[in-house]
N, CA, C and O of each residue as an XYZ file, in Angstrom:
200
protein
N     -78.769     31.376    -13.641
C     -78.593     32.781    -14.004
C     -78.710     32.958    -12.059
O     -79.576     32.171    -11.677
N     -78.157     33.656    -10.990
C     -78.561     34.268     -9.911
C     -78.651     35.653     -9.882
O     -78.791     36.502    -10.762
N     -78.492     35.708     -8.162
C     -78.785     36.975     -7.676
C     -77.362     37.736     -8.127
O     -77.520     38.853     -8.620
N     -76.339     37.370     -8.037
C     -74.839     37.802     -7.970
C     -75.323     38.162     -9.550
O     -75.437     39.386     -9.487
N     -75.482     37.983    -10.183
C     -75.462     38.445    -11.851
C     -76.150     39.926    -11.827
O     -75.567     40.664    -12.621
N     -77.276     40.604    -11.109
C     -77.482     41.667    -10.929
C     -76.787     42.779     -9.956
O     -76.453     42.391     -8.837
N     -76.519     44.313    -10.364
C     -76.253     44.725     -8.881
C     -77.236     46.316     -9.609
O     -77.261     47.076    -10.578
N     -77.881     46.038     -8.340
C     -79.023     46.869     -8.236
C     -78.234     48.461     -7.328
O     -77.173     48.007     -6.899
N     -78.285     49.559     -7.020
C     -77.614     51.306     -6.740
C     -78.061     52.248     -7.408
O     -78.343     52.426     -8.593
N     -78.099     53.009     -6.207
C     -78.847     54.460     -6.510
C     -77.198     55.646     -6.450
O     -76.180     55.878     -5.796
N     -77.674     55.896     -7.197
C     -76.647     57.752     -7.497
C     -77.352     58.518     -6.229
O     -78.556     58.740     -6.100
N     -76.265     58.874     -5.301
C     -77.694     59.950     -4.593
C     -76.305     61.425     -4.946
O     -76.197     62.574     -4.518
N     -75.580     60.682     -5.797
C     -74.265     62.107     -6.125
C     -75.161     63.640     -6.797
O     -75.570     63.713     -7.956
N     -75.345     65.014     -5.496
C     -75.385     65.775     -5.413
C     -76.892     67.078     -5.254
O     -77.259     68.251     -5.322
N     -77.266     65.566     -4.986
C     -78.737     65.726     -3.536
C     -77.963     66.600     -2.528
O     -76.748     66.690     -2.351
N     -79.123     67.301     -1.836
C     -79.207     68.775     -1.012
C     -79.897     67.281      0.407
O     -80.517     66.217      0.382
N     -79.338     68.064      1.268
C     -80.872     67.408      2.463
C     -82.069     67.540      2.293
O     -82.608     68.495      1.732
N     -82.863     66.114      2.997
C     -84.342     66.265      3.156
C     -84.449     64.875      2.027
O     -83.579     64.178      1.505
N     -86.090     64.869      1.947
C     -86.469     63.399      1.225
C     -86.127     64.168     -0.644
O     -85.907     65.189     -1.295
N     -86.346     62.498     -0.684
C     -85.121     61.986     -2.110
C     -86.780     60.507     -3.254
O     -87.007     59.330     -2.972
N     -87.263     61.126     -4.060
C     -86.905     60.036     -4.545
C     -86.299     59.521     -5.696
O     -86.464     59.964     -6.832
N     -85.713     58.735     -5.430
C     -84.827     58.658     -6.594
C     -84.341     56.938     -7.531
O     -84.066     55.897     -6.935
N     -84.358     57.074     -8.713
C     -84.612     55.954     -9.088
C     -83.591     54.690     -9.275
O     -82.598     54.689    -10.002
N     -83.982     53.787     -8.589
C     -82.877     52.213     -8.054
C     -82.235     51.924    -10.537
O     -82.904     51.645    -11.532
N     -80.736     52.222    -10.314
C     -80.909     51.991    -11.804
C     -79.732     50.394    -11.029
O     -79.036     50.292    -10.019
N     -80.018     49.610    -11.981
C     -79.655     48.038    -12.239
C     -78.554     47.581    -13.592
O     -78.758     47.966    -14.743
N     -77.757     46.982    -13.320
C     -76.574     46.428    -13.796
C     -77.133     45.024    -14.038
O     -77.380     44.623    -12.900
N     -77.521     43.904    -15.045
C     -77.727     42.956    -15.589
C     -77.483     42.893    -16.451
O     -77.010     43.852    -17.062
N     -77.702     41.543    -17.056
C     -77.543     40.785    -18.201
C     -78.292     41.257    -19.306
O     -79.327     41.888    -19.088
N     -77.838     40.996    -20.677
C     -78.219     42.207    -20.998
C     -79.117     41.402    -21.914
O     -80.035     41.958    -22.518
N     -78.839     39.923    -22.050
C     -79.424     39.072    -23.254
C     -80.932     39.022    -22.473
O     -81.759     38.470    -23.198
N     -81.605     39.557    -20.900
C     -82.646     38.890    -20.001
C     -83.218     39.832    -20.124
O     -82.780     40.913    -19.729
N     -84.563     39.659    -20.812
C     -86.010     40.867    -20.870
C     -85.803     40.520    -19.213
O     -85.625     39.392    -18.755
N     -85.885     41.991    -18.317
C     -86.269     42.108    -17.251
C     -87.425     42.812    -16.685
O     -88.106     43.296    -17.590
N     -88.012     43.105    -15.208
C     -88.473     44.766    -15.014
C     -88.615     44.472    -13.451
O     -89.178     43.598    -12.791
N     -87.519     46.079    -13.033
C     -88.692     45.948    -11.869
C     -89.550     46.567    -11.132
O     -90.209     47.565    -11.426
N     -89.539     45.887    -10.035
C     -91.333     45.176     -9.667
C     -91.691     47.380     -8.630
O     -92.737     48.015     -8.493
N     -91.089     47.520     -8.458
C     -90.723     48.894     -7.857
C     -89.227     48.999     -8.329
O     -88.309     48.189     -8.206
N     -89.267     50.399     -8.980
C     -88.297     51.337     -9.753
C     -87.306     52.404     -8.635
O     -86.124     52.705     -8.796
N     -88.255     52.846     -7.458
C     -88.255     54.273     -7.205
C     -87.331     53.764     -5.590
O     -87.224     52.579     -5.276
N     -86.830     54.753     -4.858
C     -86.301     53.961     -3.613
C     -86.755     55.575     -2.566
O     -86.707     56.596     -3.252
N     -87.084     55.757     -1.330
C     -87.218     56.691     -0.776
C     -86.050     57.341     -0.191
O     -86.032     56.557      0.758
N     -85.283     57.934     -0.004
C     -83.970     58.112      0.390
C     -84.382     59.858      0.944
O     -84.839     60.819      0.326
N     -83.893     59.636      2.624
C     -83.625     60.595      3.587
C     -82.286     61.382      4.233
O     -81.696     60.885      5.193
N     -81.928     62.432      3.733
C     -80.477     62.911      3.450
C     -80.667     63.798      4.858
O     -81.585     64.580      5.106
N     -79.445     63.419      5.767
C     -79.475     64.609      7.205
C     -77.775     64.655      7.045
O     -77.109     63.637      6.854
N     -77.163     66.111      7.166
C     -76.251     66.549      7.926
C     -76.278     65.634      9.232
O     -77.186     65.435     10.040
N     -74.836     65.091      9.158
C     -74.313     65.056     10.675
C     -73.209     65.549     10.848
O     -72.152     65.605     10.219
N     -73.759     66.054     12.199
C     -73.056     67.507     12.680
C     -71.966     66.542     14.136
O     -72.314     65.694     14.958
N     -70.531     67.250     13.850
C     -69.278     66.739     14.374
C     -69.348     66.836     15.938
O     -68.397     66.461     16.623
């Protein structure tokens, strides 16, 4: 098993501007029991003006 066996991501679909705590989602081997030490990410979304 290596780090490339795991894919961590956050889904910001539909999020508005502001501060958010979002769950970290993981795709990994189904035959391994594991748990994230930290399972949320702090995200700040701002509107970039042209």
